[in-house]
C-alpha positions in Angstrom: 8.8 -8.8 -15.9 9.1 -5.8 -18.1 11.4 -2.9 -17.0 13.1 0.1 -18.4 15.9 2.3 -17.3 19.1 0.9 -15.7 19.3 -1.3 -12.6 17.9 -4.6 -11.4 14.7 -6.1 -10.0 14.5 -9.1 -7.7 11.4 -11.2 -7.9 10.6 -13.7 -5.2 7.7 -16.2 -5.4 7.5 -17.6 -1.9 9.9 -20.5 -1.4 9.2 -21.7 -5.0 11.5 -19.5 -7.1 13.4 -16.3 -7.1 15.2 -14.5 -9.9 16.8 -11.2 -10.9 15.9 -9.1 -13.9 18.5 -6.8 -15.4 16.9 -3.7 -16.8 18.3 -1.7 -19.8 17.0 1.1 -22.0 15.6 -0.4 -25.3 15.3 -3.9 -23.8 11.7 -4.7 -22.7 12.8 -7.3 -20.1 12.3 -11.0 -19.9 9.7 -13.7 -19.7 10.0 -16.2 -16.8 7.5 -19.0 -16.7 7.4 -21.5 -13.8 5.4 -24.7 -14.2 4.5 -26.6 -11.0 3.2 -30.1 -10.7 1.6 -29.5 -7.3 -0.8 -26.9 -5.9 0.8 -24.3 -3.7 -1.6 -22.2 -1.5 -1.0 -18.8 0.0 2.1 -18.0 -2.0 3.4 -14.4 -1.5 5.1 -12.6 -4.4 7.5 -9.8 -3.6 9.4 -7.4 -5.8 12.5 -5.4 -4.8 13.5 -2.8 -7.3 16.7 -1.0 -7.8 16.0 0.7 -11.2 15.7 4.2 -12.4 12.9 3.3 -14.8 9.4 1.8 -14.7 8.6 -1.9 -14.3 5.6 -4.3 -14.6 4.9 -7.8 -13.5 2.1 -10.1 -14.5 1.0 -13.2 -12.6 -1.3 -15.8 -14.0 -2.6 -19.3 -13.5 -3.7 -22.1 -15.8 -5.1 -25.5 -15.1 -3.0 -27.2 -17.9 0.7 -27.0 -18.2 2.2 -27.7 -21.6 5.0 -30.2 -21.3 8.3 -29.4 -23.0 9.9 -32.3 -24.7 
């Protein structure tokens, strides 16, 4: 999630995860990565914005998840 301006953005990925991004001028946003061990089908992503600026969200998928040790 990248955002500018002031305010917040709520991101909801179905029943899997949800989080809030705090936007600020000069701060490009944050990177949130969610690694899942099981397939989830038909997942809806919703975004609720309360910001005076612009925002962007990227969603991707990969077959392999790097494990963090």
